[in-house]
N, C-alpha and C positions, 0 to 999 in steps of 0.2 A: 504494499499500499504506500502511496506517496502522501506524505504529511507535510502540507504547507504550513510554515511557521512564520508569523509576522512578528518582528521584534526590532529593537533599537540597534543602531550602530554606535550607541554610547552605552556605558555601564549602568547609568542610573546612580542614585546616591546610596542605596541600600546594599550591602554586601550579599543579602539574601537573593538578589536578582542574579548575581554571578553564580552563586551556588545552585540555584534553581535551573539556570540555562544549562550548566554542566550536567545536571540530573536529567534534564529533559533530552539532551544529547545521548546520554547513555541509555535512556529508556527507548528511544527510537531505534538505536542500534541493536538493543537486546531483543527487539521485536522482529528484526529483520526488515524493518520498513525503510523507506528512502525519505530523507529530508529534502524538501524543496524550500528554498529560502532566498534572500536577496543577494547572496554570494559574497558578502564582505567578510574580511578578516578582523574587522574593527569592532570593539564593544561586545555586547551580548551576542551579536551575530557570530562573531569569531569563536567565542567560547562554545556556543552551540554546535557549530560545524566541527570544531576540533574534537569535541567529545563524541560526536557521531563517528567521525573517521578513525579516531584513535581506538574506538571499541569495535571496529570491524564493520561499520555501517557505511551506507552510501549517502553522499550529499551532492545534490544538484544545486548550483547557484545560478540565479538569473539576474544579470546586471546590465544596466544600460552602458553603452560604449563610453560615455564620459567617466563612469566609475572605473571602468577597465583601464582607460587612459591614465587615470590617477593612481593605478596600481593598488587598489584597495581589496581586491579579490582574494579569497583564501586559496592558497596554492594546493591544498590537499584534496580539492573537489574531485568527485567522480566525473563530473561533467560541468562545464561552464557554458551557459546559453547567453549570448550577447544580444541585446536588443538595442534599437535606436533610440527609444524614449522610455520614460518611466511608465507611460500608459501601456505600451507594448510589454513591458516587464510585468505589470500587474496582470494583464490579460494572460500572459503565458503561465504565470504562477497559478492562476485560477484554473486554466485548462488542465494543468498537470495534477492538481490536487484532488485527492480522494477524501481528505479531512482537512480542516482549517483550524488552526490554533493562533490566538492572539496572545502573545506574551506581553508583559508590561513594556511599553515603548512610547514613542512620541507621536506627533501628528501623522507621520506616514503609516505608522501601525494602525492608528485610529481610522485613517482613510481606508486602508486595505480591508480591515475587518468590517467596516461599515458597508463596503460593497458586497461582502459575503452575506451580511445580514439582509441587505436589499435583494440579493439573489434568492435567498431563502423565502423572503416575503413574496417574491414574484413567482415562486415555484419553479425557478430555473435550476435549483440544485437541492438535493436532499442529503448532501454531504454533511457530516457533523461540523457544526460551527461552535467552537469552544473558546471561551475567554478564560485564561489562566489568571484568576483573581488573587494573586499573591498579596497577602496583607491588606486585602480590601481594595487593591488598586483600581478595579473596575466597578466599585460600588456607585460612583456618580453616573456611569453609563447604564448600570442596572436601573438606577432610579429613573433615569431619562426614559428608558424603554418601558418601564412600568407606567410612567406618565403618559407615554404614547398609547398604551393600552387603555388606561383610564379615560383618556380623552377621545378614543375611537379612531386613532390613527394607525394602530398596529393590532391586528387580531391576536387575541390571547393564544390561539393555537399556534401562531407563528412565533410568538414570544417563547413559548414552551419548547421550541426547537433550538433555541440559543442557550447553550449550556455554560454556566458559570461554575468553575471548580476552583478549589483552593490548594489542592495537592495534585501532584503529577500522577500519583497512583490512581486517582479517580478516573483517569483515562481508560483504565481497564474496563470500566463499566459502560464506556461510550464507544470506544473504537472496536470494529469487528476483529 
């Protein structure tokens, strides 16, 4: 299975993010799944990819050419897919994904998982849409989605398909 993970190219302030990125990488490798991610060696992205690869897993990076030109890609990738734009990158990562995980990250991560949530809403994917809610990181987004349900902008049945988890081991209950 290809697991697309959206996460930051920075480390964040909490050491727990680095620890969890390493654990998620080992988890993906232990299942024999393939990581699909943004391709960077920097920040949490690099920690995730390194732990997948060092534990015998496969990692596919999808990077726009301007990042490749800046030489930020992780060198141990099983495959590097180079796109011309960020939009093409996002499309390719969606096309490849069998499950989608948002790790704590910045605006890019939020944009990417928001598109997956929209695809779930439109019935264009039934792939798992998972937010790794470490230390309550995604509680504001959960509250916003619940507000959308309460105000009639998001069906409760769609909201129920968006999974918030606080521990990596909870993936066992979601991923086939």
